[in-house]
N, C-alpha and C positions, 0 to 999 in steps of 0.2 A: 617364649610364646608357647612352647610345648606344654608347660605347666598349665597355662590358661586353657589350652585346647583340651587337656585331660579333665579339667574342672567343668568346662562347658559340656563335654561329652557325657558327664555323669548323670545328666537328667534326660528324660525322653525328648528326642529331637528329630528333626529332618536333616539327615547327613549332608545332602546336597547344599542346603542353605547354610548349615553350620560351617562348611568349608568356605563358602562364599563370604561369610561374615568374618572369619579369621583372616582371609586374604585382604578383605576391605580394610580391616583395622591395621594390618601391616602396611598397606599402601598409605593410609591416612597418616600414620606415624612417620612416614618418610617424607611427607610434604611439608614445606616451610609454612609457618603460621605467623611470621612477624607482621605486626601492625594489622592483624586481621581479627575481627570479632569472633570469639570462640566460646564454647560452652563445655563444661566438664561432663564426661560420659563414663558410666560404670561399664567396663568391658564385660564383666560377669554381672548380669542384671541383679539388682538388689531386691527384686520382688520376693514376697514371702514364700512363694512356691518354687523359687529357684535358688538364689544364693544370698540370703539376707545376712549371713555371717561375714560377708565381705563388703557390707554397706559403708562402713566408716573408712573413708579414703585417706584420713590422716594416718591410720594404722596400716591400711592396705594400699599404699601408694602405687603399687604395680597394677592395681585394678582401675586406675584412672588414666584417661587420655583426653587431650584437648582437641575438640572437633569444631569445624565451622558449623553454622546453623544448618546448611544443606547436608553436610556430612552426618550431623547428629540425627537428622530426620531419616536419612537413608539407612543409617545403622539400626534404628528402631524398626524400620520396615523389614529389614532382613531378620532381625530378632523375632518379629511377629510371625514371619513365615517359618522360622526355625522351631519355635516353642509354642506359639499360639497362646491360649489361656490368658494369663495376666498381661502378656506382652501386647495383646490387642488393646487393653485398657491404657497401657503406657503410650502406645502410638496414638491412640485417640486423644490422650491428654496433650501430647506435643502438637498435633495437627489442629485440634479444635478448641483447646482451652488455654494451654500455656502461651500460645502465640498472641492471645488477646490481653495478657497481663501487661501492665505499664512498663515493668522493668525489662520486658523483651521487645520493646518498641523498635529496636534497631534491626530486628530480623523479620522475615516474612516467609510464608510457605510458598514454594514455587507452584504456579497454577497447574502444571502437568501432574504434580503429586497430589495436590488438593482435589482435583477432579477425579483422579483414579482411586484414591483411598479414603478420603475424608468422609464421604457419604456412607460408604460401606461400613466403616468403623463406627460411625454414629449409630447405625442400625444395630451392629453387634453390641455396642455399649448399651443401647436401649434395652435389648433383649437380656443382657447380663444383669442390668439394674432392676429388672422386674422383680417385685416382691422383696426387695432389699431396701435397707435404709441405714443411715448413720445415727447411732445413739451415743449418749454420754452418761457417765455416772456423776455422783455428787462432786467429785474432784475435777471434773471436766475431761477425763480420759475418754477418747473416742473408740467406738466399736462399730464395725460395718457388718450387719447381720441380716439374715432373713427375718421378716416381720413375725414369723411364727417360732423363732428360736426361743427355747425356755430360759436361756441366759438373761433375757430381758427382765423376766420376773425375778430371777434369783438375785440379780445385782441392782434391782430397782432402777433400771435405765429409763431415760426419757429421750425424746427426740432431740437431736443435736441443735436444731434451730429454735428450740423452745426458749422464750424470754430473750431472744436476740432480734435485732433490727436488721432486716435484709437490705442490701444495697440494690440500686437499680439494675446492676449487672446480674445479680443473682435472680432478681425477679424476672428479667428477660430470659434467663436460661430456663427457669421453671416454665415460663410461657412457651418457649420453643419446644420443650420436651412434651408438651401436650398437643403438638401438631404433627402427628405421624403422617398425615395426608398432605403435608405441605408440598406445593408444586414448585418447579424450577424451570426457567427458560433455557433451552439449548439451541446452539447455532451451528450451521454447517454451510460454509460459503455464503450464498445469499438466502438460504432457507432458515426458518425459525420454527420451533415447536415448543410446546409446554408439556411436561410429564411430571408425575409424582416422584418426589425425591427418593423415597424408600421403596420404589417399585422395581420389578424386573425390567420394565421398559427402559428405565434410566440407565441401567448397566448395559443393556443392548445398544442403546444409542451411543454411549461412551466408547464401547468397543468398535463401533463403526466410524469413529472419528469426530463425533459431535462434541462441542465444548460449551461451557457455561458463559462464555464471553466470545466476542469477535476478535481475532488477531489480525496482524497486518496482511496475511495472505487472503483472509476473507474480504477485507476492505479493498484490496487490490483487485480481487475477482469481481466484486460489485462495481468498482469503478470502470473496469474494462467492459463488463456487460452493459453498463449504462451508456458508455461511449459508443459501443457497437450498435445499441438500439437507437441512439441519437443519430448515428451516421446513416443507418438504414432509412430513418424518417426523412433526413435532409438530402438524401441522394436524389438529384434531379429536381430539387425543390428550392424556392426562393421566397423571400418576403416581398409583398407587393403593396403599392400605395396608389391612390387616385392621382390624377394629373396635378392637383394642387398640393401633393405631398402628404396627404392624410393616410395613415396606415390602414390597409384593407384586410390583410390576412396572408397566410402562407399557402402556396399552391405549387403543384407540379408544373414544370415549364410548358407542358403541352395542354394544360387545363384550359378549356374554352372560355372560362370566366374571365381570363386575362384579356382576350380580344373583345369580349362582350362589354366590359366596363372600361376598356382602353387603359389598363393598369400599367404602371411603371415599377421598376425595381425600387424598393424602399430603402432609404438611407436616412437615419436621423442626423441632426446637426452634430451630435456628439460623435457618431460613427464617421461622418465626413471629416470632421476635424481630426479624429484619431487616425484615420487612414492617411490623411495628408501628413500628420506628424510622423507616423511610422515610415512613410515613404521618404520623408526628408532625412530622418535618422539613418535609415538603411543606405540611402545615397551617400550620406556623409561618412558612414562607417566603411563603405566600399570604395570611396573615392581614392584613386591611386593604387588599388589592389589589382591583382591578376588572378586568373584561374590556374591552379596547379593540379596535377593528377599523378597518382602512383599506379595507374592502370585499373584501379578498382573503385576508388573514391575521388571526389573533386572537392577542393576547398578554395575560398577566396582568401588571399593572403598578400601581404606586401613582399614577403620573401618565402621561398619554399621551405616547408617544415624541416626537411633534411635532404640529403643527396638523392634519395629514391624518388622524390617528387620532381616532375618536369612541367614546364610551362605548356598549357593547352588543356583541351578537354579529353575525357576518357573515351575510348573507342565505343561507338554506338553499334548495337547489333541490328540484325535485319528487322526484328520485331519493332524496335524503336523507330526505325526509318519508315516502316509501313504506317505506324500510328501518326508520325509527323506529317506524312503526305496526306493521310485521310483528314487530319485536322486542318491542314492547309487548304485542301480542296473544299471542305465544308465551309470554311471562312470566306473563300474566294468566290464560291458559286453565287452568281447573280449580284456580285459586288464589284465596285471600282476602287482603285487605289488612290488614296489622298495622302498628302504629306505636308508637313510644316517646314520642310527643308532638312530636318534632322531624322525623323522617324516616319515610317509608312503605317497606314492603317487602312483596313478594308471597310467600306461603308456601302450598305445596300441601298437600293433606290427607295426613297421615301424616308430614310433615316436622317436625322439632323447632322450637319457637318460641324465639327468642333471649330471654335474660333482659331484663326491662324492657319487652317488647313486648306489646301487647294488641290485640284485634280493633278495627279502626276506622281512620280517616284522621288524619293529623297536624293539629294545631290551627293555625288561621289567626290572626294577631296581632290583627286588628280584628273578629273574629267573636265573638258571645256564644253560649255553650253552656248548655243547660238540662237539669237532672236532676230526677227525681221518684222517690218511693219506690213500693212495690208498690200501696198503697191510695190513692195520689195525694193524700196529706194534707200533703205537704211539697214545696216547689219551691226548687231552688237554681240560681243562674246564675253563670257564670265567663266572663271575657273572655281570649282568647289562650291561651297555654300554661298548663296546670294538670294536676293529677293527679285523675282521676275519683273522686268520693266512693264509699266502699265501700257496697254494698247498694243503690245507686240506679242508675237506668237513664237514659241520654241520650234525650231526646225532641226532636221537631221544634218549631219556633217556634209554629206554629199551635196545636198541642196544649198547649204551655206557656202561651200566652195564655189558652186556655180554662180551664186549671187555676188560673191566677192570678186570673181573674175570679170563679171559683167560691169561691176562698179569701177574696177580698175581700168577698164577700156574706155570709160567715159572721158 
């Protein structure tokens, strides 16, 4: 490697990037390449202004190294920063031309590199190509010369493309070269702008983190921003319908239009069926499960996840208890308790009572309930869940014991 370093150092160079290039080549040479797509790279560049004498790799095998497509691109980026000149054209070829050829269809230029270098190199290449063209002699030998070069007249050179048929790809490249004012869209999170590709603004935007495409972080930011906007809109808001179920609109819960038109909460038939299906599935999934806690989280499970989880709920703090009491008082204010024997619900005066619910609290499994008729000549008792007997009133235990005593004395 010392021999290669001395050869590379023999041409005008940037010492910092030359050292980085040598270290990079050493590292690439130490990496395994088995079953990986690779490309041959001239360690000492074969350009006419650098080391054309080492161009033939069959003779100068020491000047050849196998690199992956990404490593090959990085190597030419460092060479461009080391020598400039012809290496800017070499890098332009790799990024903008070579990658389009059919035989290189298995490789692609990483977006981060394409955005950072491709446009700048295209601009440099365009400036370098000004007033130059490719010519050929009678035997077909090519010459790349300035259009004013006297050699053209001496050798009777003609344009390289004369008498040849251009492919659609070459026609497109010629067309692209005539568009120095072409614009490009750039993206940053949820923002979008359009700038000229070969302008100073383009490089300023790129340095600030703008990209020519949206990545996963951008889409995630847009999704969260959209969700936050939706959440703000729907906070305290519901969909409402007329009494016959026709959708009316979405309004805040305290909007006077709700009382004015006697609106009710809107639920489509599909939503009702979906809610019922989800409730049934959730009930089925949790049937037989218990709540376990590790002191931080809670889970519904048939068995504790591990020995750190215990049966029960996690401890509630003072803030949670205050909120629970406030919610309870808000629901209870001006309402009475109704039950179907299993669950309680609070119903305010004027609201409809669900089928199967009646005034009172749900039954406790180990509690005995007493009922008597109007003249207190009959006493019935039930334990746990039951249906209250028709025409009889539930009474407290002390009155039940008094009635029971008087009935026994008869």
